[in-house]
Backbone as numpy.savetxt, mean C-alpha at the origin, in Angstrom:
# Nx Ny Nz CAx CAy CAz Cx Cy Cz
-31.63 -51.28 1.17 -31.76 -49.91 0.67 -31.65 -48.91 1.80
-32.41 -49.22 2.89 -32.37 -48.28 4.02 -31.05 -48.33 4.75
-30.29 -49.44 4.60 -29.01 -49.56 5.31 -27.99 -48.54 4.83
-28.20 -48.00 3.62 -27.26 -47.01 3.10 -27.61 -45.60 3.51
-28.80 -45.35 4.03 -29.22 -43.97 4.34 -28.36 -43.31 5.39
-27.97 -43.98 6.48 -27.11 -43.31 7.46 -25.79 -42.85 6.89
-25.32 -43.47 5.79 -24.06 -43.05 5.18 -24.26 -41.81 4.32
-25.43 -41.68 3.70 -25.64 -40.55 2.81 -25.87 -39.25 3.57
-26.52 -39.29 4.71 -26.87 -38.07 5.43 -25.65 -37.26 5.86
-24.63 -37.92 6.49 -23.45 -37.12 6.86 -22.79 -36.47 5.67
-22.77 -37.18 4.50 -22.17 -36.57 3.32 -22.94 -35.34 2.90
-24.24 -35.37 2.99 -25.06 -34.21 2.63 -24.78 -33.05 3.55
-24.71 -33.35 4.88 -24.42 -32.26 5.82 -23.04 -31.69 5.59
-22.09 -32.56 5.26 -20.73 -32.10 5.00 -20.68 -31.16 3.81
-21.43 -31.53 2.75 -21.45 -30.66 1.57 -22.04 -29.30 1.91
-23.10 -29.31 2.72 -23.71 -28.05 3.11 -22.77 -27.21 3.95
-22.01 -27.84 4.85 -21.10 -27.09 5.72 -19.93 -26.51 4.94
-19.57 -27.14 3.82 -18.47 -26.63 3.01 -18.86 -25.44 2.15
-20.15 -25.29 1.88 -20.61 -24.24 0.98 -20.21 -22.85 1.45
-20.45 -22.48 2.74 -20.03 -21.14 3.16 -18.54 -20.92 3.04
-17.73 -21.96 3.30 -16.28 -21.82 3.20 -15.88 -21.56 1.76
-16.50 -22.30 0.83 -16.20 -22.11 -0.60 -16.55 -20.69 -1.04
-17.71 -20.20 -0.57 -18.12 -18.84 -0.93 -17.16 -17.81 -0.39
-16.71 -18.00 0.87 -15.78 -17.06 1.48 -14.45 -17.05 0.73
-13.94 -18.25 0.40 -12.68 -18.33 -0.33 -12.80 -17.68 -1.71
-13.95 -17.85 -2.33 -14.17 -17.21 -3.63 -14.16 -15.71 -3.52
-14.78 -15.19 -2.45 -14.81 -13.74 -2.25 -13.41 -13.20 -1.98
-12.63 -13.92 -1.15 -11.27 -13.48 -0.85 -10.42 -13.47 -2.11
-10.60 -14.49 -2.99 -9.85 -14.53 -4.24 -10.20 -13.34 -5.12
-11.50 -13.04 -5.20 -11.92 -11.88 -6.00 -11.35 -10.59 -5.43
-11.34 -10.48 -4.09 -10.85 -9.27 -3.45 -9.38 -9.06 -3.72
-8.62 -10.16 -3.69 -7.18 -10.05 -3.89 -6.82 -9.71 -5.32
-7.75 -9.91 -6.27 -7.48 -9.62 -7.67 -7.95 -8.24 -8.10
-8.49 -7.48 -7.15 -8.98 -6.16 -7.53 -7.84 -5.30 -8.04
-8.13 -4.45 -9.02 -7.16 -3.50 -9.55 -7.73 -2.10 -9.36
-6.83 -1.14 -9.30 -7.26 0.24 -9.26 -6.42 1.03 -10.25
-6.90 2.19 -10.66 -6.18 3.01 -11.62 -5.75 4.30 -10.97
-4.55 4.75 -11.37 -4.07 6.00 -10.82 -4.64 7.17 -11.61
-4.14 8.39 -11.35 -4.68 9.61 -11.96 -4.65 9.57 -13.47
-3.61 8.92 -14.05 -3.44 8.95 -15.49 -3.91 7.66 -16.16
-4.72 6.86 -15.46 -5.32 5.69 -16.06 -4.44 4.46 -16.10
-3.32 4.48 -15.39 -2.43 3.32 -15.36 -2.91 2.36 -14.28
-3.09 1.10 -14.67 -3.60 0.11 -13.72 -2.51 -0.33 -12.77
-2.82 -0.34 -11.48 -1.87 -0.74 -10.46 -2.44 -1.94 -9.71
-1.61 -2.94 -9.47 -2.00 -4.12 -8.70 -1.92 -3.77 -7.21
-2.97 -4.03 -6.46 -2.95 -3.78 -5.03 -3.32 -5.06 -4.30
-2.75 -5.23 -3.12 -3.08 -6.40 -2.33 -4.25 -6.10 -1.43
-5.02 -7.12 -1.12 -6.12 -6.95 -0.18 -5.61 -7.10 1.24
-6.43 -6.69 2.22 -6.02 -6.77 3.61 -5.77 -8.21 4.03
-6.46 -9.19 3.42 -6.26 -10.58 3.80 -4.92 -11.10 3.31
-4.29 -10.42 2.35 -2.97 -10.83 1.90 -1.87 -10.25 2.78
-2.18 -9.22 3.54 -1.16 -8.51 4.30 -0.90 -9.17 5.64
-1.94 -9.58 6.34 -1.77 -10.26 7.62 -1.98 -11.77 7.44
-1.76 -12.51 8.50 -1.78 -13.97 8.41 -3.19 -14.52 8.22
-3.26 -15.85 8.11 -4.52 -16.53 7.83 -5.54 -16.33 8.95
-6.80 -16.64 8.65 -7.86 -16.50 9.64 -7.65 -17.50 10.78
-8.31 -17.23 11.89 -8.09 -18.00 13.12 -8.38 -19.49 12.92
-9.39 -19.82 12.12 -9.75 -21.23 11.99 -8.72 -22.04 11.21
-7.69 -21.38 10.69 -6.62 -22.10 10.00 -5.55 -22.59 10.98
-5.69 -22.24 12.25 -4.71 -22.61 13.28 -5.36 -23.55 14.30
-4.53 -24.26 15.06 -5.08 -25.14 16.11 -5.85 -24.34 17.15
-6.80 -24.99 17.79 -7.56 -24.35 18.86 -6.65 -24.11 20.07
-6.99 -23.08 20.86 -6.27 -22.84 22.10 -5.17 -21.81 21.98
-4.52 -21.53 23.10 -3.49 -20.49 23.14 -2.32 -20.73 22.20
-1.92 -22.01 22.05 -0.80 -22.29 21.16 -1.11 -21.88 19.72
-2.35 -22.13 19.31 -2.75 -21.70 17.96 -2.76 -20.20 17.83
-3.18 -19.51 18.89 -3.17 -18.05 18.86 -1.75 -17.52 18.73
-0.82 -18.12 19.48 0.58 -17.70 19.39 1.11 -17.90 17.98
0.79 -19.04 17.37 1.25 -19.31 16.00 0.69 -18.27 15.04
-0.58 -17.91 15.23 -1.19 -16.91 14.34 -0.55 -15.53 14.54
-0.30 -15.18 15.81 0.35 -13.90 16.09 1.75 -13.86 15.47
2.47 -14.95 15.55 3.81 -14.98 14.97 3.75 -14.81 13.45
2.81 -15.51 12.81 2.65 -15.37 11.36 2.23 -13.95 11.00
1.29 -13.40 11.77 0.81 -12.05 11.49 1.92 -11.03 11.64
2.76 -11.21 12.66 3.88 -10.30 12.85 4.85 -10.36 11.68
5.14 -11.57 11.20 6.02 -11.70 10.04 5.45 -11.04 8.80
4.14 -11.23 8.59 3.49 -10.62 7.42 3.49 -9.10 7.53
3.20 -8.59 8.72 3.16 -7.14 8.92 4.54 -6.52 8.73
5.58 -7.20 9.19 6.94 -6.70 9.02 7.34 -6.69 7.54
6.91 -7.72 6.80 7.19 -7.76 5.36 6.46 -6.62 4.64
5.22 -6.35 5.07 4.47 -5.24 4.48 5.16 -3.92 4.76
5.64 -3.72 5.99 6.34 -2.49 6.33 7.58 -2.30 5.47
8.32 -3.37 5.26 9.52 -3.29 4.42 9.18 -2.85 3.00
8.09 -3.41 2.45 7.65 -3.03 1.10 7.22 -1.58 1.05
6.45 -1.15 2.04 5.99 0.25 2.08 7.17 1.20 2.19
8.16 0.87 2.99 9.33 1.73 3.12 10.12 1.80 1.82
10.18 0.67 1.10 10.85 0.67 -0.20 10.11 1.56 -1.19
8.77 1.49 -1.20 7.97 2.34 -2.08 8.15 3.81 -1.72
8.29 4.09 -0.42 8.51 5.47 0.03 9.84 6.01 -0.49
10.87 5.17 -0.50 12.18 5.60 -1.02 12.12 5.87 -2.52
11.33 5.07 -3.24 11.16 5.31 -4.68 10.51 6.68 -4.91
9.48 6.99 -4.12 8.83 8.30 -4.24 9.80 9.43 -3.93
10.65 9.25 -2.94 11.64 10.28 -2.59 12.58 10.54 -3.77
13.02 9.48 -4.44 13.90 9.66 -5.60 13.16 10.36 -6.73
11.91 10.01 -6.94 11.14 10.66 -8.01 10.94 12.15 -7.71
10.67 12.47 -6.46 10.51 13.88 -6.08 11.82 14.63 -6.31
12.94 14.03 -5.89 14.24 14.68 -6.07 14.54 14.90 -7.56
14.25 13.90 -8.39 14.48 14.05 -9.84 13.60 15.15 -10.43
12.35 15.20 -9.99 11.43 16.23 -10.49 11.88 17.62 -10.08
12.28 17.78 -8.82 12.75 19.08 -8.34 14.00 19.53 -9.09
14.90 18.59 -9.36 16.12 18.93 -10.09 15.80 19.41 -11.50
14.89 18.71 -12.17 14.52 19.10 -13.53 13.79 20.44 -13.55
12.92 20.67 -12.58 12.24 21.97 -12.48 13.26 23.09 -12.29
14.27 22.82 -11.48 15.30 23.84 -11.27 16.04 24.17 -12.55
16.32 23.16 -13.37 17.01 23.41 -14.64 16.14 24.21 -15.60
14.86 23.90 -15.66 13.95 24.66 -16.52 13.84 26.11 -16.04
13.80 26.30 -14.75 13.69 27.65 -14.22 14.94 28.47 -14.53
16.11 27.86 -14.38 17.36 28.54 -14.71 17.39 28.94 -16.18
16.97 28.01 -17.05 16.96 28.32 -18.49 15.97 29.44 -18.80
14.83 29.43 -18.16 13.81 30.46 -18.39 14.32 31.84 -17.96
14.88 31.90 -16.78 15.39 33.18 -16.28 16.56 33.68 -17.14
17.37 32.75 -17.64 18.47 33.13 -18.52 17.94 33.77 -19.79
16.86 33.19 -20.35 16.27 33.76 -21.56 15.65 35.13 -21.27
15.03 35.27 -20.12 14.43 36.55 -19.76 15.49 37.63 -19.55
16.71 37.21 -19.23 17.81 38.16 -19.02 18.64 38.38 -20.28
18.17 37.88 -21.42 18.84 38.21 -22.67 19.29 37.04 -23.51
19.32 35.83 -22.97 19.72 34.68 -23.78 18.64 34.39 -24.82
19.04 33.94 -26.01 18.05 33.73 -27.08 17.22 32.46 -26.87
15.97 32.53 -27.34 15.14 31.33 -27.42 15.46 30.61 -28.73
15.33 29.30 -28.82 14.98 28.36 -27.75 16.16 28.13 -26.80
15.87 27.62 -25.63 16.91 27.40 -24.64 17.13 25.89 -24.48
18.37 25.46 -24.19 18.66 24.04 -24.03 18.44 23.58 -22.59
17.81 22.41 -22.45 17.67 21.76 -21.15 17.86 20.26 -21.37
18.94 19.74 -20.80 19.25 18.31 -20.90 19.26 17.80 -22.34
19.92 18.56 -23.20 20.11 18.11 -24.57 18.97 18.40 -25.51
17.91 19.07 -25.03 16.80 19.43 -25.91 16.59 20.94 -25.87
16.09 21.47 -26.98 15.83 22.91 -27.07 14.34 23.17 -26.91
14.02 24.23 -26.17 12.62 24.54 -25.86 12.33 26.01 -26.19
11.22 26.21 -26.92 10.71 27.57 -27.06 10.07 27.97 -25.74
9.67 29.22 -25.63 9.06 29.67 -24.37 7.76 28.91 -24.10
6.97 28.71 -25.15 5.70 28.00 -24.97 5.94 26.54 -24.58
6.92 25.90 -25.22 7.22 24.51 -24.91 7.74 24.36 -23.48
8.61 25.29 -23.08 9.17 25.24 -21.74 8.08 25.44 -20.69
7.20 26.39 -20.93 6.13 26.65 -19.97 5.20 25.45 -19.84
4.89 24.81 -20.96 4.02 23.63 -20.93 4.69 22.47 -20.19
5.98 22.29 -20.43 6.71 21.22 -19.76 6.76 21.45 -18.25
7.00 22.69 -17.84 7.05 23.00 -16.42 5.68 22.78 -15.77
4.62 23.12 -16.51 3.27 22.88 -15.99 3.05 21.39 -15.70
3.48 20.54 -16.63 3.35 19.09 -16.43 4.17 18.63 -15.24
5.38 19.14 -15.11 6.24 18.75 -14.00 5.68 19.18 -12.65
5.10 20.36 -12.60 4.52 20.84 -11.34 3.34 19.97 -10.91
2.54 19.54 -11.88 1.42 18.66 -11.55 1.92 17.30 -11.08
2.99 16.80 -11.72 3.59 15.54 -11.28 4.16 15.69 -9.88
4.81 16.82 -9.63 5.40 17.07 -8.30 4.32 17.09 -7.22
3.18 17.68 -7.53 2.07 17.72 -6.58 1.53 16.31 -6.33
1.38 15.54 -7.40 0.88 14.17 -7.25 1.84 13.33 -6.42
3.15 13.46 -6.67 4.13 12.70 -5.91 4.11 13.09 -4.43
3.92 14.38 -4.16 3.82 14.83 -2.78 2.62 14.22 -2.07
1.50 14.15 -2.78 0.30 13.53 -2.19 0.53 12.04 -1.93
1.21 11.38 -2.86 1.50 9.96 -2.69 2.45 9.75 -1.51
3.39 10.67 -1.33 4.30 10.57 -0.19 3.54 10.67 1.13
2.59 11.59 1.18 1.79 11.76 2.41 1.03 10.48 2.73
0.38 9.90 1.71 -0.38 8.67 1.90 0.55 7.53 2.31
1.71 7.45 1.65 2.65 6.37 1.98 3.17 6.51 3.40
3.41 7.74 3.84 3.84 7.96 5.23 2.78 7.47 6.20
1.52 7.73 5.87 0.43 7.26 6.73 0.39 5.73 6.77
0.59 5.09 5.63 0.59 3.64 5.57 1.76 3.04 6.36
2.93 3.68 6.25 4.09 3.21 7.01 3.81 3.29 8.51
3.26 4.44 8.93 2.94 4.60 10.35 1.88 3.60 10.80
0.90 3.35 9.93 -0.17 2.40 10.26 0.39 0.99 10.39
1.28 0.61 9.47 1.88 -0.72 9.53 2.73 -0.88 10.79
3.46 0.18 11.17 4.28 0.12 12.37 3.40 -0.02 13.62
2.26 0.67 13.62 1.34 0.56 14.76 0.81 -0.87 14.89
0.48 -1.48 13.75 0.01 -2.86 13.77 1.10 -3.79 14.29
2.34 -3.59 13.85 3.46 -4.41 14.32 3.63 -4.27 15.82
3.58 -3.04 16.32 3.74 -2.81 17.76 2.62 -3.50 18.55
1.39 -3.40 18.04 0.26 -4.01 18.73 0.35 -5.52 18.76
0.71 -6.13 17.61 0.84 -7.59 17.57 1.99 -8.05 18.46
3.10 -7.30 18.47 4.24 -7.67 19.31 3.86 -7.67 20.78
3.07 -6.67 21.17 2.63 -6.60 22.56 1.76 -7.80 22.92
0.81 -8.13 22.03 -0.06 -9.29 22.27 0.76 -10.58 22.32
1.73 -10.71 21.43 2.54 -11.92 21.36 3.40 -12.07 22.61
3.99 -10.97 23.08 4.79 -11.04 24.30 3.94 -11.46 25.49
2.71 -10.92 25.57 1.83 -11.28 26.67 1.43 -12.74 26.63
1.14 -13.26 25.43 0.76 -14.66 25.30 1.92 -15.58 25.66
3.12 -15.24 25.19 4.28 -16.08 25.48 4.58 -16.11 26.99
4.45 -14.95 27.62 4.71 -14.88 29.05 3.71 -15.73 29.83
2.43 -15.67 29.44 1.42 -16.45 30.16 1.56 -17.94 29.88
1.96 -18.30 28.66 2.16 -19.71 28.35 3.27 -20.32 29.22
4.23 -19.48 29.58 5.33 -19.97 30.41 4.92 -20.14 31.87
3.71 -19.67 32.21 3.27 -19.74 33.60 1.93 -20.49 33.72
1.76 -21.52 32.92 0.53 -22.32 32.98 0.58 -23.29 34.17
0.29 -22.82 35.33 0.39 -23.66 36.52 -0.94 -23.84 37.24
-1.79 -22.86 37.18 -3.06 -22.96 37.90 -4.23 -22.72 36.96
-5.39 -23.13 37.41 -6.60 -22.95 36.61 -6.87 -21.47 36.38
-6.58 -20.66 37.41 -6.80 -19.21 37.28 -5.94 -18.65 36.17
-4.71 -19.07 36.09 -3.82 -18.57 35.04 -4.29 -19.05 33.66
-4.82 -20.26 33.60 -5.33 -20.77 32.33 -6.55 -19.97 31.88
-7.40 -19.55 32.82 -8.55 -18.72 32.46 -8.08 -17.36 31.93
-7.07 -16.80 32.58 -6.51 -15.54 32.11 -5.91 -15.70 30.72
-5.26 -16.84 30.50 -4.67 -17.11 29.19 -5.74 -17.22 28.12
-6.86 -17.86 28.45 -7.96 -17.98 27.50 -8.49 -16.60 27.13
-8.64 -15.71 28.12 -9.12 -14.36 27.85 -8.15 -13.60 26.96
-6.85 -13.72 27.26 -5.85 -13.06 26.42 -5.88 -13.61 25.00
-6.12 -14.92 24.88 -6.20 -15.54 23.56 -7.35 -14.96 22.75
-8.52 -14.82 23.38 -9.67 -14.25 22.68 -9.42 -12.80 22.29
-8.82 -12.02 23.21 -8.53 -10.62 22.91 -7.54 -10.50 21.75
-6.53 -11.36 21.75 -5.54 -11.32 20.67 -6.17 -11.67 19.33
-7.04 -12.69 19.30 -7.73 -13.05 18.07 -8.59 -11.89 17.55
-9.31 -11.24 18.45 -10.15 -10.11 18.06 -9.29 -8.97 17.52
-8.14 -8.76 18.13 -7.25 -7.68 17.70 -6.76 -7.92 16.27
-6.32 -9.14 15.99 -5.82 -9.44 14.65 -6.94 -9.36 13.63
-8.16 -9.84 13.98 -9.31 -9.72 13.08 -9.54 -8.27 12.70
-9.45 -7.37 13.68 -9.66 -5.95 13.43 -8.56 -5.38 12.55
-7.32 -5.77 12.81 -6.20 -5.21 12.06 -6.15 -5.72 10.64
-6.72 -6.89 10.38 -6.81 -7.37 9.00 -7.58 -6.39 8.14
-8.64 -5.79 8.72 -9.46 -4.83 7.98 -8.75 -3.48 7.85
-7.84 -3.17 8.78 -7.20 -1.85 8.78 -5.88 -1.82 8.03
-5.35 -2.99 7.68 -4.02 -3.04 7.10 -3.98 -2.27 5.78
-2.92 -1.47 5.56 -2.82 -0.68 4.32 -2.51 -1.55 3.12
-2.94 -1.11 1.95 -2.66 -1.83 0.72 -1.24 -1.52 0.24
-0.68 -2.44 -0.50 0.66 -2.29 -1.03 0.58 -2.27 -2.55
1.21 -1.28 -3.16 1.25 -1.17 -4.61 2.39 -2.03 -5.14
2.04 -3.13 -5.82 3.07 -4.01 -6.36 3.20 -3.87 -7.88
2.69 -2.78 -8.42 2.81 -2.53 -9.84 4.20 -2.03 -10.20
4.52 -1.94 -11.51 5.85 -1.48 -11.93 6.09 -0.02 -11.55
7.33 0.30 -11.21 7.71 1.67 -10.89 7.97 2.42 -12.18
7.33 3.57 -12.35 7.51 4.35 -13.57 8.63 5.36 -13.42
9.35 5.59 -14.51 10.41 6.60 -14.50 9.78 7.98 -14.60
10.60 9.01 -14.37 10.12 10.39 -14.47 9.64 10.69 -15.89
10.36 10.18 -16.90 9.94 10.40 -18.29 8.56 9.79 -18.55
8.31 8.61 -17.97 7.00 7.98 -18.15 5.90 8.77 -17.43
6.22 9.32 -16.27 5.26 10.15 -15.54 4.91 11.40 -16.34
5.95 12.01 -16.94 5.72 13.22 -17.74 4.85 12.89 -18.94
5.17 11.77 -19.63 4.39 11.38 -20.81 2.94 11.12 -20.44
2.72 10.43 -19.33 1.35 10.15 -18.89 0.62 11.42 -18.53
1.33 12.36 -17.89 0.71 13.63 -17.48 0.29 14.44 -18.70
1.17 14.53 -19.68 0.85 15.32 -20.88 -0.28 14.66 -21.67
-0.30 13.33 -21.67 -1.37 12.63 -22.39 -2.72 12.81 -21.75
-2.73 13.11 -20.45 -3.99 13.27 -19.73 -4.56 14.67 -19.84
-3.79 15.61 -20.38 -4.23 17.00 -20.46 -4.89 17.27 -21.82
-6.20 17.43 -21.82 -6.91 17.76 -23.06 -6.67 19.22 -23.42
-6.84 20.14 -22.49 -6.61 21.57 -22.69 -5.74 22.05 -21.54
-4.40 21.88 -21.62 -3.53 22.20 -20.50 -3.52 23.68 -20.17
-3.44 23.98 -18.89 -3.30 25.34 -18.41 -1.89 25.51 -17.88
-1.23 26.59 -18.21 0.15 26.79 -17.84 0.30 27.81 -16.71
-0.79 28.07 -15.98 -0.74 29.09 -14.95 0.27 28.73 -13.86
0.25 27.48 -13.38 1.19 27.07 -12.34 2.62 27.22 -12.82
2.86 26.84 -14.09 4.21 26.92 -14.62 4.71 28.36 -14.66
3.85 29.28 -15.11 4.25 30.69 -15.18 4.55 31.25 -13.80
3.71 30.90 -12.84 3.95 31.38 -11.48 5.27 30.84 -10.93
5.55 29.57 -11.19 6.79 28.96 -10.71 8.00 29.62 -11.36
7.95 29.81 -12.67 9.10 30.32 -13.41 9.43 31.78 -13.10
8.40 32.55 -12.77 8.62 33.99 -12.58 9.08 34.32 -11.18
9.01 33.38 -10.24 9.48 33.64 -8.89 10.99 33.85 -8.90
11.43 34.99 -8.42 12.86 35.30 -8.41 13.37 35.76 -9.74
12.47 35.94 -10.69 12.89 36.36 -12.02 13.18 37.85 -12.12
């Protein structure tokens, strides 16, 4: 009976040591599944910081070689994130351009009516009374403001991702250079210090990495519909101010 006890104890300790890892993995899974809602209540899928950069340090071999592998993976992940952010930025630019073009058409139609053309006025195949046109312009101006704010945030995320890429590249170049000169104990000590600094840097950047919106891209018509649906008692003050400029 007692001969089996030495076998059971290591298994018990092993189970206990796995518990924190299981809890951490569970938390990371929950974090990666978080959703957020935009201004009009549309749910958007966002990635967590642990999805943007590479795996944690303990997933790699010990020593400088493991650090280099982690830096290489982190650099690849950060570059992929930057590409996605830049693509999202281009989508926002197109949406802004489409909104500005439509606002210009509404303004032209409004000024034409004020100069004697009869109401309702046509815009892109639809006829609008003065009240309808003003309400539509109000919705478009609010969408234009929201898109501008999103552009500002996206620009910040792009710059942040580029900064992370530059930092990881610098650390990776330093590690590779030192690995090529592993000749003395002094150099190995310096390499160990660089390895620790690089690990700490990536740990910090995992927390700072910007989120990426991987939800569906909405068309301008969908943005307008969502905006109008969100207005319980719409105010047309912005629309009137926009339309009367140069009138």
